[in-house]
matplotlib code that plots the C-alpha trace (Angstrom):
import matplotlib.pyplot as plt

x = [-0.2, 1.1, 2.6, 2.9, 6.1, 8.1, 9.8, 13.5, 14.4, 16.6, 13.3, 11.5, 14.3, 14.4, 10.9, 10.9, 13.0, 10.2, 8.2, 10.9, 12.2, 8.7, 8.3, 11.0, 8.5, 5.8, 6.7, 8.3, 4.7, 2.8, 5.2, 6.9, 5.2, 2.4, 4.8, 7.2, 4.4, 3.3, 6.9, 9.2, 7.4, 5.3, 1.6, -1.1, -3.2, -5.8, -4.0, -2.5, -5.9, -6.9, -4.1, -4.2, -7.9, -7.7, -4.4, -5.0, -8.7, -7.7, -4.8, -7.1, -9.5, -6.9, -6.3, -8.9, -7.7, -4.1, -5.4, -6.9, -3.7, -1.8, -4.6, -4.2, -0.4, 1.7, 5.6, 8.7, 9.3, 6.1, 2.8, 3.9, 7.3, 7.8, 6.2, 8.5, 11.3, 10.8, 8.7, 11.1, 13.2, 10.5, 9.0, 12.3, 12.6, 9.1, 9.8, 12.6, 10.4, 7.8, 10.5, 11.6, 10.9, 10.0, 11.3, 7.8, 4.6, 2.6, -0.5, 2.6, 4.2, 0.6, 0.1, 3.7, 2.7, -0.4, 0.8, 4.2, 2.1, -0.4, 2.5, 4.2, 0.9, 0.0, 3.3, 2.9, 0.2, 1.9, 4.4, 2.1, -0.5, 1.6, 4.0, 1.0, -0.1, 3.4, 2.9, 0.2, 1.5, 4.8, 3.3, -0.5, 0.2, -1.4, 1.0, 3.7, 1.8, 2.0, 5.5, 6.3, 4.4, 6.1, 9.8, 7.7, 6.7, 9.7, 12.1, 9.2, 9.3, 12.9, 12.6, 10.4, 13.0, 15.7, 13.2, 12.6, 16.5, 17.9, 16.2, 15.9, 19.4, 20.6, 18.6, 19.8, 23.3, 23.2, 21.1, 23.5, 20.7, 18.7, 15.8, 14.5, 17.6, 18.2, 14.8, 15.5, 19.0, 18.0, 15.3, 17.9, 19.9, 15.9, 15.3, 19.0, 18.6, 15.0, 16.2, 19.3, 16.2, 13.6, 15.9, 17.3, 13.2, 12.7, 15.8, 15.1, 11.4, 9.3, 5.5, 4.4, 0.6, -1.4, -5.4, -7.1, -9.3, -9.7, -13.2, -15.0, -12.2, -14.9, -13.6, -16.6, -17.8, -14.2, -15.1, -18.4, -17.1, -14.7, -17.9, -20.0, -17.1, -18.1, -15.2, -13.7, -16.1, -15.5, -11.8, -11.8, -13.8, -11.8, -8.5, -9.9, -11.0, -8.1, -5.9, -7.8, -6.7, -3.5, -2.7, -4.5, -2.2, 1.1, 0.2, -0.2, 3.0, 5.4, 3.2, 2.5, 6.0, 7.0, 4.6, 2.9, 6.0, 7.9, 11.3, 11.1, 10.9, 14.4, 14.0, 11.1, 13.7, 14.3, 10.3, 9.3, 12.2, 10.8, 7.8, 9.2, 11.8, 8.5, 7.0, 9.5, 9.3, 5.5, 6.1, 8.8, 6.6, 2.9, 3.5, 4.4, 0.8, -1.3, 0.0, -1.5, -4.6, -6.6, -5.6, -9.0, -9.0, -4.9, -6.4, -9.2, -7.1, -4.5, -6.8, -8.7, -4.9, -3.8, -7.4, -6.3, -2.9, -3.7, -6.4, -3.6, -1.0, -4.3, -3.7, 0.1, 1.8, 3.5, 6.6, 7.0, 9.1, 10.3, 6.8, 5.7, 8.8, 7.9, 4.3, 5.4, 7.4, 4.4, 2.3, 4.3, 4.8, 1.1, -0.1, 2.3, 1.8, -1.3, 0.0, 1.1, -2.1, -3.9, -2.2, -2.3, -5.7, -5.8, -4.5, -6.9, -9.8, -8.6, -9.1, -12.1, -13.1, -11.6, -13.7, -16.9, -16.4, -14.4, -12.0, -8.9, -8.2, -4.5, -4.2, -7.7, -8.3, -5.0, -6.2, -9.0, -7.6, -5.2, -7.4, -9.5, -6.2, -5.4, -8.6, -8.1, -5.0, -6.4, -9.1, -6.7, -4.2, -7.1, -9.1, -5.8, -4.6, -8.5, -8.6, -5.4, -7.0, -10.1, -8.2, -6.3, -2.9, -0.6, 2.1, 5.4, 7.0, 5.6, 4.4, 0.9, -2.3, -3.1, -6.7, -4.3, -2.5, -5.2, -6.5, -3.0, -3.2, -6.8, -6.5, -3.5, -5.4, -8.4, -9.5, -7.2, -8.7, -12.0, -11.0, -9.3, -12.2, -14.5, -12.3, -11.9, -16.0, -16.0, -13.3, -15.2, -17.7, -15.6, -16.1, -12.9, -11.5, -8.4, -10.2, -12.3, -8.6, -7.3, -10.1, -10.3, -6.4, -6.5, -9.3, -7.7, -4.2, -5.8, -7.7, -4.3, -3.1, -6.2, -5.3, -2.0]
y = [0.1, 3.6, 5.6, 2.7, 2.3, -1.1, -2.1, -2.7, -6.2, -4.1, -2.7, -5.8, -7.3, -4.6, -4.7, -8.3, -8.6, -6.7, -9.7, -12.1, -10.1, -10.5, -13.8, -14.7, -13.8, -15.3, -18.5, -18.9, -18.5, -20.6, -23.5, -23.7, -21.6, -24.4, -26.8, -24.5, -23.4, -27.1, -29.1, -26.5, -23.6, -26.3, -25.2, -28.0, -27.6, -26.6, -23.3, -23.1, -22.9, -20.1, -18.3, -18.4, -17.8, -14.5, -13.1, -13.6, -12.1, -9.2, -8.7, -9.0, -6.4, -3.8, -4.3, -1.4, 1.1, 0.7, 0.7, 4.0, 5.4, 4.7, 5.9, 9.2, 9.4, 12.0, 12.4, 13.5, 9.3, 8.5, 7.6, 3.3, 3.2, 5.2, 2.3, 0.0, 2.0, 2.9, -0.1, -3.0, -2.8, -3.0, -5.8, -7.7, -7.1, -8.6, -11.9, -12.9, -12.1, -14.6, -17.2, -16.5, -18.7, -16.8, -18.1, -18.1, -20.0, -21.7, -18.9, -16.4, -18.1, -18.6, -14.5, -13.4, -16.2, -14.2, -10.5, -11.3, -12.7, -10.1, -7.4, -9.1, -9.6, -5.9, -4.8, -7.4, -5.4, -2.0, -3.2, -5.8, -3.4, -0.9, -3.1, -4.8, -1.2, -0.7, -2.8, -1.6, 2.0, 1.0, 0.6, 0.6, -2.6, -5.8, -7.5, -5.9, -6.2, -10.0, -10.2, -7.8, -10.5, -13.0, -12.1, -10.8, -14.3, -16.1, -14.0, -14.6, -18.2, -17.8, -16.2, -19.2, -21.5, -20.0, -20.4, -24.4, -25.2, -23.1, -22.0, -25.5, -26.7, -23.5, -23.7, -27.2, -25.8, -22.6, -24.1, -26.8, -29.4, -26.4, -26.1, -23.0, -20.8, -22.5, -21.3, -17.5, -16.8, -18.4, -16.1, -13.1, -14.1, -14.1, -10.5, -8.7, -10.3, -8.7, -5.2, -5.9, -5.9, -4.1, -1.0, -2.6, -2.2, 1.0, 2.2, 0.5, 1.5, 4.2, 5.4, 6.3, 5.9, 8.7, 8.4, 10.1, 11.8, 12.1, 11.7, 11.4, 11.0, 10.5, 7.1, 5.5, 6.2, 4.4, 1.2, 1.1, 1.7, -1.1, -3.5, -2.3, -3.4, -6.8, -7.8, -7.4, -9.6, -12.2, -12.0, -11.2, -14.8, -16.5, -15.5, -16.4, -19.7, -20.7, -19.4, -21.1, -24.6, -23.7, -23.0, -26.4, -27.8, -25.8, -25.8, -30.3, -30.5, -30.6, -33.5, -35.5, -36.0, -36.5, -39.3, -40.6, -40.7, -43.7, -43.1, -39.5, -37.1, -36.3, -35.3, -32.3, -29.9, -31.3, -31.7, -28.3, -27.2, -29.2, -27.3, -24.0, -24.7, -25.8, -22.9, -20.8, -22.5, -22.1, -18.3, -18.2, -19.3, -18.0, -15.3, -17.7, -19.4, -16.3, -16.1, -19.3, -19.0, -15.8, -15.4, -16.1, -19.8, -20.2, -19.5, -22.0, -24.6, -24.1, -24.5, -27.9, -29.2, -28.6, -30.2, -33.1, -33.3, -33.2, -35.8, -38.4, -37.7, -39.2, -42.4, -42.3, -45.1, -44.0, -45.8, -44.5, -41.6, -40.8, -40.3, -38.5, -36.1, -35.9, -34.9, -32.1, -30.5, -30.4, -29.2, -26.5, -25.7, -25.4, -24.0, -20.7, -20.6, -19.2, -16.1, -13.9, -14.0, -12.9, -9.9, -8.6, -9.4, -7.5, -4.2, -5.0, -4.9, -1.5, -0.3, -1.5, 0.3, 3.7, 3.7, 2.8, 4.5, 7.6, 6.8, 5.1, 3.1, 1.3, 1.0, 0.1, -2.5, -4.1, -4.0, -6.0, -8.3, -8.5, -8.9, -11.8, -13.4, -13.0, -14.4, -17.0, -17.6, -17.9, -20.0, -22.7, -22.1, -22.7, -25.2, -27.7, -27.5, -28.0, -31.0, -32.2, -31.9, -34.0, -36.7, -37.0, -35.1, -35.1, -32.4, -33.0, -34.9, -38.2, -41.2, -40.5, -43.2, -44.6, -42.5, -39.4, -40.5, -41.2, -37.9, -36.1, -37.7, -36.6, -32.7, -32.4, -33.8, -34.2, -30.9, -28.7, -30.4, -29.4, -25.8, -25.4, -26.8, -24.0, -21.8, -22.5, -22.2, -18.3, -17.7, -19.0, -16.4, -13.5, -10.8, -10.1, -11.5, -11.1, -8.6, -6.9, -6.3, -4.9, -2.2, -1.3, -0.5, 1.5, 3.8, 4.8, 5.7, 7.5, 9.5, 9.6, 11.3, 14.0, 14.9, 15.0]
z = [-0.1, -0.7, 1.8, 4.5, 6.6, 6.0, 9.2, 9.0, 10.1, 13.4, 14.3, 14.2, 16.3, 18.7, 19.3, 20.0, 22.5, 24.7, 24.5, 25.2, 28.6, 29.4, 28.8, 31.0, 34.1, 32.0, 30.9, 34.1, 36.0, 33.2, 33.2, 36.4, 39.4, 40.2, 40.4, 42.7, 44.7, 45.5, 45.5, 46.4, 48.5, 50.4, 49.3, 48.6, 45.6, 46.7, 47.9, 44.7, 43.0, 45.3, 44.9, 40.9, 40.4, 43.1, 41.9, 37.9, 38.4, 40.6, 37.9, 34.8, 36.5, 36.6, 32.6, 31.5, 34.3, 32.7, 29.0, 30.1, 31.3, 28.5, 26.0, 27.8, 28.1, 25.7, 26.7, 24.4, 24.5, 22.9, 24.2, 25.0, 25.3, 28.7, 30.6, 29.3, 30.6, 34.0, 35.0, 33.9, 37.2, 39.8, 37.3, 37.1, 41.2, 41.8, 39.6, 42.0, 45.2, 44.0, 43.7, 47.2, 49.8, 52.9, 56.8, 58.0, 59.0, 56.5, 56.9, 56.6, 53.6, 51.5, 52.6, 51.3, 47.9, 47.8, 48.4, 45.8, 42.7, 42.8, 42.6, 40.2, 37.7, 38.1, 37.2, 34.2, 33.4, 33.5, 31.0, 28.7, 27.6, 26.5, 24.6, 22.8, 21.7, 20.9, 17.9, 16.5, 16.2, 14.6, 11.3, 9.4, 7.1, 8.0, 6.4, 8.0, 11.2, 10.7, 9.8, 13.1, 15.5, 14.4, 14.9, 18.1, 18.8, 17.7, 20.2, 23.3, 22.5, 22.7, 25.8, 27.0, 25.8, 28.4, 31.0, 30.5, 29.1, 32.0, 34.8, 36.4, 35.5, 36.8, 40.0, 40.4, 40.1, 41.9, 44.9, 45.5, 46.5, 47.8, 45.8, 47.3, 47.0, 43.5, 42.1, 43.4, 42.3, 39.0, 38.4, 39.5, 36.3, 34.4, 36.1, 34.8, 31.4, 31.2, 32.3, 29.3, 26.7, 27.8, 27.4, 24.1, 23.0, 23.9, 22.4, 18.9, 18.3, 17.0, 17.1, 14.1, 13.4, 14.4, 15.1, 12.5, 14.8, 18.6, 19.1, 22.5, 25.4, 28.4, 29.9, 30.3, 26.7, 25.7, 27.5, 26.1, 22.2, 23.2, 24.2, 21.2, 18.8, 17.7, 16.5, 19.6, 21.2, 19.3, 19.6, 23.3, 23.4, 21.1, 22.9, 27.0, 25.5, 23.9, 26.6, 29.1, 27.2, 26.6, 30.3, 31.4, 29.0, 30.1, 33.8, 34.0, 31.7, 34.5, 35.9, 33.1, 32.6, 36.2, 36.9, 33.9, 31.8, 32.2, 33.5, 32.4, 35.4, 35.1, 31.2, 32.3, 30.8, 27.5, 27.3, 27.7, 25.6, 22.4, 23.2, 23.1, 19.7, 18.1, 19.1, 17.7, 14.7, 14.4, 15.2, 12.8, 10.0, 10.8, 8.5, 5.4, 6.2, 6.1, 2.7, 1.9, 3.5, 4.6, 8.8, 9.8, 7.9, 9.4, 12.8, 12.9, 11.0, 13.9, 16.5, 15.2, 14.5, 17.7, 19.1, 17.3, 18.8, 22.1, 22.0, 20.1, 22.8, 25.1, 23.5, 23.7, 25.9, 29.2, 27.6, 24.6, 25.4, 21.8, 20.3, 23.5, 22.8, 19.0, 19.3, 22.1, 19.6, 17.0, 20.1, 20.7, 16.6, 15.5, 19.4, 18.8, 15.2, 16.6, 18.7, 16.2, 14.5, 17.5, 18.0, 14.4, 14.4, 17.8, 15.6, 12.7, 15.5, 16.3, 12.7, 12.5, 15.8, 14.5, 11.2, 13.0, 16.1, 15.1, 17.7, 18.1, 21.3, 20.6, 24.9, 25.6, 22.9, 24.0, 27.5, 27.2, 25.2, 27.7, 30.3, 28.5, 28.6, 31.8, 32.7, 30.5, 32.2, 35.6, 34.9, 33.1, 36.1, 38.9, 36.3, 36.2, 39.9, 40.8, 38.6, 39.9, 43.8, 42.8, 41.4, 44.8, 44.0, 47.1, 47.3, 47.9, 45.2, 46.5, 44.4, 43.0, 42.8, 39.6, 39.4, 40.2, 37.2, 35.3, 36.0, 35.1, 31.6, 30.9, 32.2, 29.9, 27.0, 26.4, 28.1, 26.3, 22.9, 24.1, 24.5, 21.0, 19.6, 21.4, 19.8, 16.4, 16.4, 17.8, 15.7, 12.3, 13.4, 13.0, 9.9, 9.5, 6.1, 4.7, 1.8, 4.7, 6.9, 3.5, 2.6, 6.1, 6.1, 2.6, 4.5, 7.1, 4.9, 2.5, 5.5, 7.2, 4.5, 3.3, 7.2, 7.2]

ax = plt.figure().add_subplot(projection="3d")
ax.plot(x, y, z, "-o")
ax.set_aspect("equal")
plt.show()
């Protein structure tokens, strides 16, 4: 399209490092925190369920507030980048505190877990909403947005790979037998790296897309605009259901390998790393997939394929470790290929709302999308640990009963598969086809050119 800025590889890489930094913490929470709380910190599964549900829903409620703040921010550094620059250090410090075991009574440790996890997730909100919005205003070209988000999720999954391949071995090495100390010191390393990457992200990116109009700036009206945007309602529902399914699967992955797969407890890092390596390749190829088919069709296809793979995993015998590992690679590949599609679609939903409602709301659309993601994270994490609890899971690394192992297998495979199928059904109802997206982008580009 004429007049649309094409992003350099350097700027795409710089932007993507911000998500790598965020994923040092996010993936630690999704993949390791439940296991850390039950088997290192010493909380029972029911308590962990309550912590996940309370903190994540509380945190999700703060998202719209942050969206309102960032949409109204103006500074010499830009609208969104200052939040990354000034909050990256508190965010990193909070991640270390979450993975620190205090010398307190059980009640004191439980309260500490609530407070530190809540603070961490609030800082996650305060950095990630501006980061999500930043990707929407770096370019107005739909294809460039998919490409930008492909770079982003390669780096994000790379951050997850560093966590899965590095945190557990690093914790074992640094702790020298003391798991609690090891996890704390391993997260200190991750925290320092995250600050460095956030600073590089801020220094290498630029905000370019300006709204063609301002419309009414009343925050209540803005919130109504988000919910009256029918395409955002479908996007938000799809993100919620999909993330719920993904979080159930991610949360129970360590339990599946530890207690279901035979002679595999020592291979957790490899198991999770294969997931991440597959995810990196899937993210990198997402742009190629959207060149072969409409983005909406691609997302539906990937959801159904993920459901098929997850269901197939149920039938893999416990002694077939090689098959388990290979399937895990492809689960990561197709699951993470969806991630760039989500956030490029979010920008297109924002374009749609700008045309329909005379107001551009990058921050608020990002915040409510993140709200849907976090509620999915909360429900998925709580559902996973709740299902473990009702199947009789015993904390402390002890042997589990046959009923519990069957419950772990069911939760890791069939429950997520149902979620992926439901996500495909929701996405099928969206009307943002390739033709509609292209037409909206061209109309907005003409309006910006006339305004300039």
